[in-house]
N, C-alpha and C positions, 0 to 999 in steps of 0.2 A: 767285571768279567766272570766273577763268583758268583755273582748272582744271577748272571746268566745260565751258566752251567748248573747251579741246583734248579733254576727253571725248566732248562731242557731235561734234566736227568727225571722232573717229576712230571712231563708233559703226558703220558701217557695215563698216570693217575687221575690230574684233572680232565681228563678226555673222560674217562672212566663217571668221573662225580657227574659231568655235563650230561651224557647220556642218561645216569640212573635218574637226575633231576628232570631232565625231559618226559622221563617216562612216568617217574612218581607223580610229579606236580600234577599233569593234567588229570590223571587218573583220581587223586584226591579231588579235584575241583568236580570232576563226574559224579563221583560217590554223595560228596557234600549237596549238589545239585540235587541228585536224585532224593536224600534225604529231603531237603525241603520242599520238593514236589510232593513227596507220600505225606508229611505235613499238613501241607497245605488241602489236600484230597482230604486228610482226617479232620480238618479245620472247619472245612467247608462241609462236609459231612455230618459232622456234629452241631451247625449251625441251623442246618437243614431239619435236623431232627428235634431244634429246640421250636423252631417255627412251626412244623408241623406237630408237633406237639399240642401248642395252646392255640394254634391257627383252625378255624372250621371256615374257611373261604372257598372259594371256587375253583382257587391254582393249587388247592391241595394234591390233586393229580400230578400237575406239574411237577412239582416237590418230591413225588413219589416216585415220579421218573427219572426225575436228575439226582435223587439219592441212591435207586436201583445200579443206574450207571457209574456213579462213584463207587459203591462199594466194589461191582464189575473191575473196576480200571482199580482199583486197591488189591485186590484179589490176584489181580496180572503182574504186579510188581513186586 
């Protein structure tokens, strides 16, 4: 019976911790996903720069357009 009294006494604290966890965990997941997305954009942009630097193909225009769009997306984030 003492355990249940102790548990009942700390019920408010447990509820507060659950609410904080429900706020903090999704926020940290969102930040990590955003960081990964920005890193992915940077990696793709770097790859396009490498391809464009050494490539003299007819698709260079498409690469430059894609590069411009990635830079624009990266500036908005």
